[in-house]
N, C-alpha and C positions, 0 to 999 in steps of 0.2 A: 312100780308101775312103768311099763316100757315107753320109750319115745321112738316113733310116734304112737299115738293110741290106736290108729288104724293102719295096719301094715299093708292093707289093700291099696293104699295110696300110691305105692311104687309102680303099679300097673295102670294107674288112672291119670288123666290129664288134669291140670290145674283149672280152676274155674275162670281165672284170668291170668294173663302173662304180663311181664313188664312192658311189652310193646303196647298192650291195651291201655295201660296207665299213661304212657307217654302220648298216645293218641288222644286220650282225654285231656291231658295238659295242653297239647297243641290246639285242640278244638276250642279251648278257652283262652287262646292267644297268650299262653304263658311260656311257650317255647317256639320262637319263630323258626320257620322252615329254612331261613337263611343261615342259621347257626350250624356250622359243621362240627362234627365230633373230632376231637384230637385222635391221632393214631394210638398214642400210648398215654397211660395215666399212672402217676405215682399216688398211691393211697396213703394218706398220712392221718395220724390220730392226735399228735401233739401240736397244740396251737403254736408252740415255739418254732417248729419246723416250717409250718405254713407261713408264719410271719417272717421268718428268715428269708424264704424264697421271695416273698412279695417285696421285702425291703432291699434285697440285694440283686434282684433280676428285674428286667423290664417284662411285665406281664400284662395280659389282657383278660378282663373278666367278660364272659359271655352274657348276653342279654337273656332275661327270662329265668326259667326254672332253676338252672344250675349256677346262677350268678353268685350266690353266696358260697358255693362249694368248689368251683373250678377256677383255676388261673392258668391260662395258656402261656407258655414260655415263648416270648417273641424271638429269642435267639435261635429257636428251632422252627421258626415259621409256624408256630402253633401246633406242630405235630406232637409235642410232648406237653402235658399239663399236670399240675398237681391238684389233687382233690383233698379237701379238708373241711372241718367244721360240720361234720355230719354225725358226730358222736363216736363212742368207743364200744367195743364188744362185738361179738359175732353177729347178732341180728342187725345192728346198724350198718356194719361193714358189708354184710351180704346184700342188704337192700340197695346200698349205694352201688355195689358191684353190678347187681342185676340191672339197675336203671342205666348205668353207663354202658354196659354191653348192649342193651336195647337201643341206646342213643347212637351206637356205632363205634365205640372204642374197641380196639383189636387186641391190645396187650396191656398187662398190668404188672407193677411191682409194688408190693406192700412194704412200707417202712414204718417201724414203730419201736417202742422200748420193750424190754423184756426183763424179767427177774432171773437172776442166775440160780441154777439148782446145784452147781458144783463150785467149789471154792476157787478153782483155777480161773474163773471169769471175774473180771473187775469192771467198775463203772467206765463206760465209754468204749469198751471192747466190742468188736463187731461179730455177729453170728449170721451166717447164711444158712437158711433153713432147708433141710433135705426131706422133711416129713413132719407130720403133726399128729400126736395122740388126740383123739376126738373126745373131749370131755365137756363139750358144749351141746346145746340142744338143736341148733339150727341145721347142722349138716345132716342130721338123721331124718329130716323131712325131704331130703334129696336122694340119698342112697342109704341102704342098711349099714349097720355097724360091721366092724372087722378090723382090717389092718389100718395103720396110720394113713391119713390123707396125704397125698403127694403133690408137690408143686410141678410146674412144667420143667422138664429136665433141661431143655436147651436154654431157656431163659435163665435158669439157675446157674448153668455153666457159664453164661455170659457174665453174671455177677462175679463168679469165682475168677474168671479170666481177667476181668478188669481190676480186681483187687490184686491179683498176682502181678499183672503187668505194671501196675502203678505202685508196687511194693507197699500195699496197704495190709497190715496184719489182720487176720480174720480167723474165725473158727467156723466149722460147718458141722451141722448135726440136727437132731430132732428137737422139737418143741412139744410142750404140753399145753394145749389150749383149753382154758376153762372159763366159764361165765362168772363163777363165784369167787372173785378175788379176795373177799373177806372170809372165805371158808377154806383156804388152803391149809393143809395140816402137815405136820412133820412126817407122818407116815406116808402121805401122798408124795411129798417131795422125795423121800427115800425110795419109794416104789418107782416113781417115774424116772428118777436119775439112774436107778439100777437097770432100767430098760433102755437107757441110752439118751434120755432127754437132757439137754444142756440148759434149757431155759423154760420159763412159763410166760404165757401172754394170753390174749383174749380173742384173737381173730383168725389166726392162720388156718386151722383145720376147716373152718366154715368156708373161708375164701377158696382154699384148694378144692374143696368138694363142689362148691357152686361153679367155679371156673371150669372144672372138668365136665360137669353136667352140661354146661353151655358151650363146651369145646372151645374155650378161650384160654390162651397162655397166661399164666400168673406165677410169679415167684415172690418170695418174701425174705426179708432180712431185718435184723434187729440190732440195737445197741443196748448194752447192759445199763439199767437204771437203778437196780436194787438187787439185793442178794437174799435168798431164802436158805442159803447153804451154811450160814453162820449160826452160832448158838441163838442169836436174836436177829430178827429182821433188820436189814441195814438199807435204808432208803437213800438214794442219791439222784432223785429225779431232777433236781434243780442244779446239779453240779455242772461245771464247765465241761467236764469230760463227756457227760451225757449229751450235751448240746453239740459238741464237736463231733461225736459219733453220728448223730442224726444228720448233720450237715455233710459229713463224709459219705454217708450212705446215699444221700440225695444226689451228689455229684456222680457217684459210682453208678447209680441206677440210670441216670441220663446217658452215660457212656455205654452201659449195657444195652439199653434200647437201641442206640445207634449201631452198635456192633451186630445185634440180633437182626435188625432190619437190613443191614448191608449184606449179611449172609443170605437172608430170605430173598432179597432182590436179585442177588447173583444166581440163585437157584431157579429163578423164573425163566 
């Protein structure tokens, strides 16, 4: 059975948009008009990264609807924030992305863990994503299937430049995005890796698709948390290397945002 069930939807308007939902939230005094959106948001899925930022940086929580999900970094005058505690997977990430874009956020970097599909990748190593095979359902409700979903090129290049300038080792390449983490098979791993995928995760292809649909820059990067390339699955989610990888990506993302906006402001 194809996804979506009705292909006519690509030429039709949605019944309601994220802006309509936020208007409803505001009308019920759940999102004060005085709360401004941050310029940039780091999307995070691991509680450990969100807690690391809260415990090691001075942050401000906004009042109202986004209070449980957003923390503004005071060191950036609130222009950069981290979003978390909204769930994992393509649907949850896409909903948060849609609502933050409607709120007024201009740029995004997604940071998460990923499973290695090749033996050369080890726990804690970093991967900057250049594209994503779409094996989740959310993105197909925005645009039809076809080539891999792509991140914003300039923002991705900013991540690459910051890693290079700061001598942070990294890999770059494709990911395989799937909703069904407990149904990944050896044949799928072999097929996706043969087509160039380095890792597997749950959000990137949906985020890239939604961001392009909304004309909003978004890049993604991962740290290796487990391996599907071994004879048996090898989890390292709780290892020190995985935590260090996430923290390194957070700092790199903040610098990438600063560099990206410096270039953008110079072009104005």
